[in-house]
Every structure is written in C-alpha cells, then in structure tokens.
N, C-alpha and C positions, 0 to 999 in steps of 0.2 A: 504494500500500500504506500502511495506517495505521502510525503510529510507536508503538513501545512507550514506556512512561513509567515512570521511577523516581519513586514518590510519597514514599518515605522511605528513607533509607540510613543505618543505624547499625550499628556493629559488634555483631553478634548478631541483627539482624533487618533485612532489606530488604523493602520493599513495592514491587511492580512490577505495572503493568497491561499486559496484552496483549489484542488484539482482532482480529476479522476471521475470515477463512477459515482452515482448518487450516494451510496453508503460512505464512500471515501470522503466526499465533500462534507458530509455531516460529521463524520468522526473527527476530521481535522479541525473543523469549526469548534466542536465541543471540547476537544483536547486542549486547544489553544486558549479557550476562554472558560475553562472549567471553574475557576474561582469566581468569576463574574456571574456565571449562570447559576451556580449554587447559592451565591448571595441573593440573587434575584428570586430564586425559589423560596428561600426563607422569607423574603420581603413580601411576596405575594400572599403566602399563607398567613403572615402576620396581618396583612391588610384585611383579610376576611375576618380574622379574630377581632381586630380593632373596630371594624364597622358593625359587627353583628353579635359580638360576644364570643367567648371561646367555644362553647358547645354548638351554637347555631352556625358560627363561622366554619367550624370543621365539617359540619354536615353540609353546608352550602358549597364548600370547596370540593367535597366529595361528589355532590350532585352535579355541579357544573362540569367536572371532569367527565362524568358519565355522558352528559349532553355533547361534550366534545367528541366522544366516540361515535355518536350518531352522525356528526358532520364528517368524520374521518373518511367514510366510504365514498364521499364525493371528491376527495383529494386524489390527484393522479398518483399511481403506484410508486413512481420514482421519487416523488416528494415525500411520501410516507417512508420510503426506504432511507431517504436523506435524514429525516427527523429521527429515525431509529438509530442511525449512525451517530447523530448529534447527541442523543441521550446517552448512548454507550460511551462516547468520548468524554462527556462531561460528568458521567457517573450519576445521572439523575433519572427520575421516573419518566418513561416515554410519554405518559399521559400529561405530564406537566409541559413538556415541549410542544405537544399537540395543542394544549390549552392556550399557551401564549401566542401560538401562530394562528389561532382562529378566535382570538379574544373579542374582536369586534362583532362577529356573528353571535358569540355567546352572550355578549352584553345585551343584545336585543332579546334573546330568549330569556335570560335571567330577569330582565325587567318585566317581561310579560308574565312570568311564572311567580316571581317573588315580590313584585312591585317595588323592587329596589334597582339601583343603577350602578353598573360597573363603569367607571369613568374612562373608557378607552376610545371614545370618539375623537378623531383627529380633525383639526381645522387647518386649512392651508391657503396659500396664495401663490399664483403662478402667472408669469407673462411670457409671451414670445414676441419679439420685435425684430425689426430690420436695422442693421447697422452698416457702416462702410465696410466692415469685415464680414458681412453676411448675417445670417440669422443668429440671434442670441436668445437664450432663455434663462430665466431665474425663478427660483422657488423658495418659499419658506414653508417649513413643516412645523405646525403648532400643536402642542399637547396640553391637556388641561391639568394634569397632576404629575407628581414625581419629577418636576422640573429642577429640583435641587440636585439630582444626580444624573438624569438622563443625558444632558449635554456632554458630560465627561465620559460617557460610555459609547459615543459614536464610533462606528467602525466602517471603513471603506473596504468592502470585500472585493478582491480580485478573484472572480470565479471562473475557472477554466474547466468546464464539464467535458466528459468524454463525448457526450451527444449535444448537438446544437452549437450555439455560438458563445464564445467567452463574453463576459460582461462585468461591469463594475456596479456595485450596489451599495448605497449608503444606508446603513442599518444599525442594529444593535446585537449584542450577544444573545444567541438562542433563536433568532428570527431568520427564517429562510425565505420569507415572502419579500416582495419588492415594493418600495414606495418611491424611490428615486434611483434610476439606473441608466447606464449607457452601455450599449453592446459594441462588440468589435466591428459590427457593420455600420457603426456610427448612427444607430437608432437610439434615441433617448425616450424614456418613459417616465412620466411623473404622475403619481396617483394622488387624488384628492377625494375626500369624503363629499357626499352630496345629500342634502336633506330630501327625503323622499317619503311618499305615502305608502309605497309598496315595497315589499322585500320578500325574499324566500331564503330559508336556510338549507333548502334541498338543492344545492348547486355548489360550484367551486367557490370557496372563500375568495374575497377580493384580492388580497395580497398574493395568494397562490396563483390566481388567474394572471396577474401582472408578471409574476415570476416566469410562468410558462410562455407568456407573450414575448418577453425580452430575450429569453433563451432560444426560442424557436422561430422568431420572425426575422425575415431578411429585410423587410421594409415596412412602411406605414400601411400599405395596402394589405399585406398578409396579416399584420397585427390587428387591423380593423376587422377583417373577416373572422378572426378567432374570437374577438369580443362580441361581434354581432351574432355569431353562431351560438355562443354560450355566455350570456351576460353574467357577471358576478352576482352574488347573493344580495348585497345591499347597494344602495344608491352610490354611484361613483362617477367622478369625472376623471378620465384618463387622457393625459396630454401626450401625443406622439410627435416627435420632432426628428427630421432628417437634415441633411446639409442644405436642402433648398425648399423644404415645405414643412408644414405642421398641421395638426388636426387635433381637436378635442372631441373625445367620445363621451356622450352623456348616456349613462347606463342605469336602468332601473328595471330589472327583470319583470316582464318580458319586453319592456319598451326600450328602444335604443334610437339615438340620433347622433349626428356629427356636425361640427362647425369647422370650416377650414380657415387657415391663415391667409388673409388677403392684404398683403403689404400695400400701402404704408401704415394701415391701421393695425395696432397691436392686437394680438389674441390674448385676452385676459380671462382668467379662471379663478373662481373662489369656491364656495361651498353650496352653490345652487345651480340648477339647470337654467340655461338661457335660450335653448332652441325652442321655437314656437310650438312644436309638436310635443314637447316635454313639460310644458307649463302646468298641465293638469296633474303631473306627478310630484310637483314641488310641495314639500311640507313647510310649515311656518317656522319650524325650529328643530334643533336637536334638543334632547332632554338636558337641562342644565345640571352639570355634575356638582356634587357637594364639595365644598372647600377648594374649588378651582382657583388658579391664580389669574385667569383671564377674565376680562369684563363680560357681564351677562349678554351684552348685545352681540358678542362674537358667535353665540350659539343660535342666533335668530336669522331668519330670512332677510329681514331689514338690515341687520348688521353685515351679512354677506354681500348684499347689494351695495351698501355704502362702501365697503372695502373694495369691491369690484370697480366702482366709479372712481374711487381715489387712485387705485392702481392704474387705471386707464389714463387718467389725467396726468399722473406722474410720468407715464411712458410717452405722453404726447408733448409735455411741456418743454423738454429738452431732448436733444439727440442722445440716443442711448449708446454708451460705451461701457467698459467695465466699471469705471469709477461711478458712472451714473447708475448702472445696474445695482451696485452696492447701496447707493443712496436710496433708490426706489424700494429695495427690500427692507432696508432699515426703517423707512417711513411707514411701512405697513406691518412691521413686526409688533409683537405683543410680548407680555411677560412669559408667554408660553412658547415662544419661538425657539425650538431646540435644535433645528437643523436648517441650514440655508446653503444653496448651491447655485452656481452660474456656469453656463457652458456656451462656448463658441464652436459649433459643429464644423464649420469650414476650416478653422485653424486647429481643431482638435485639442483645444485647451479648456480647462475648467478650473473653477475656484470653489473652495469649501470654507465656510466660516468656522473658525475654531475658538471655542470659549467654554469654560466650565460653568458659566452662568448665562441664563437667558436674559434678554434676547441675544442669541449668538452673533447676530449681525453687527453688534457693537465690538466684537472681538477681532482677532487677527484673521485675515483671509489668506489661505494657503493656495498656491498656484501649482497646477499639474499639467502634464502633457499625456494625452491618451496613449501614445506609442510607447511611453516609458513604463506603462503598467500592463497593457494588453499586447 
C-alpha cells in the first residue's frame, strides 16, 4: 500500500497527499490524521451529552448513527470502501466516519424525529468574474458552530485515485466529501447549501455527489449530466468552472436548473435559488442553530438575497484582480467564515486564506500553482 504524505503542516493549513485505490486513500487519510479524528470523535459525543444530557445524549448519538446506516446504501461502493479504510487508519468506529460524512442529511432527519437541531448547515458565498487574466472565482465557506477550532484544522488534500482524475480538495480530517475542489482537468467545483422546501434522504448525500463529480468529470458538460441524472438529497447550488466558462446548478430533488456565466456580468451565488423555474422550491430560511456565532439574518432568504446583491455590487464596482478578489471576500465574510479560496483557471494559480480565527479572510493568503501539486 502506498504511504500518505504530509507536504506542508502549518497551523491553519495542512497539505496532504493520498493515492491509490479507495481503501488506500482512506487508510492514508486516517493514519495521517489519527489524532485529529479521535479528538473530533470525542468532541462530537460530548456535544450530544452537553445538548441533551448524558443519558439522552448517548441514546441520541446511538440512534443517529443507526439512521446513518440507512443512508449508507445510497453511497457509491468505492466511497464506502474509502471510509472503511479511513476508520481503520484512524482507529475509530466506521459508523462515526459515516456519520460525519452524511451529517447534513442526518441533521434534517434528526430535526424531524426529535424536534431538535444539529447545527451543521453551511452558508457560503461565491462569485465568478472576468479579469484581464481570464476567469476568476472566489468563495467563502461559513459554518455556524465550532469556529474556535475548525479554521486550524483545514487540510488541502492532494488526491490521486487509481480511477478517475486527480484533484485537490479543501476539507477537514475525516471528511471524504467535497465542498471546494479543483481537478487535474482544470475543472473547479464549489458546493453551497440552498434553502429548499423539498428534500429526500433516499439519494446520494450532497458532498458525496460532488466528490464523484470532481473525480469522474472531464468537463462542465459531463458534470452537469451527472447532477441532472441524480440530484443530491438536499437543496444545493453547485458552481462548475473551467478555463473559459462557468455554470451554477440549482438542485432540489427532483427539480434541477442551471445558470451560465455571461461575461461581463459576474455569476454570483449564495444560499438560495435564482433560476425562474426554481423559485417555487425556495424556502424562507434555514433553521437557526443554537449558540451560533453568525447573525440570524444569515440563515434567512432575505439575508441570502442581500448578501447576493452586495457580492454582485462589489464585483461590479471595480475591476477584479487578486487583490480585489480578496477584498470582495472579506467584505462578505462573517464570524463564521472558516475557509476562503480564489482561483485563476487560465494561469492555474490559486490562493487559500490561512488563519486560526474566523473570518479567515483577514489572515494570510497563501499562493499555489496547480502543477506543483497535481
């Protein structure tokens, strides 16, 4: 079995390479980040105890892991194999690895059954614009809780699977799904939550669907077909970017729609659907998490629309270059902004914000070249 490799380790951003078959990818991941994953395991269990009391907390933790097993059958076999390897490498229960990789779907089920809320809904902002150097995109990933330690745990995975295309994925220990990724084919994928009235948990979980898309899609057309054929379980906006085009997919099973990038107007995406045919699917809000660090309006349709308008205005006010892209992302950042990234596909250069405190956009921006990693 090939060995995983830590290419860079700094507080705020670690770069790690994994390669091989699905089990190998997972085992290397788990072995390299065993300490972090085990700490996270204890933290999640403690979270249930603190929220509901020790007895009810342990019961709820057990029950929610059982529901994760019901979702498991919809996950592609190779990703289940990868999670098995991850659990073995980290020395933790497979059911826990499964749980944290389908936590957004479980949050919906948990709320319906127990009338309580697991605060795992993400909020995000993304833009695609035209510059003198070609297309540029930037994204913020916002999280409602655990912001005191999540920024320090960010990992840029250099994933070189035996099947499909190699890719970079900005994530965390124990997570194999994809929220922000760039493939060797120079296809970018950015995942954002979307408020929706409809959902189904009998389908491929969102972050698993995006993982499959970035690993097996050669271009935007093929990725679009994959999502339109099998939309993910919950409401999602998926932004796809190549060297010369971009598209946002608005997905709420079984409804799907797309919006294409038409320069010179920027393509702007937050947490609601904007396509005319998807408006009937738009919900008025996410459920407000308890003790969140972010302002309440962030979880509302009105708040998402205001952020969208602000982002669009910022992109139009001045010509976008790297310095301006950093300013734009910082202007729409919140106390929950725990990851931020910028990419120039034509030049194959990208920047990641590094900080141990949110918003990370106020920290240092590290520059990388795609060819140096893939």
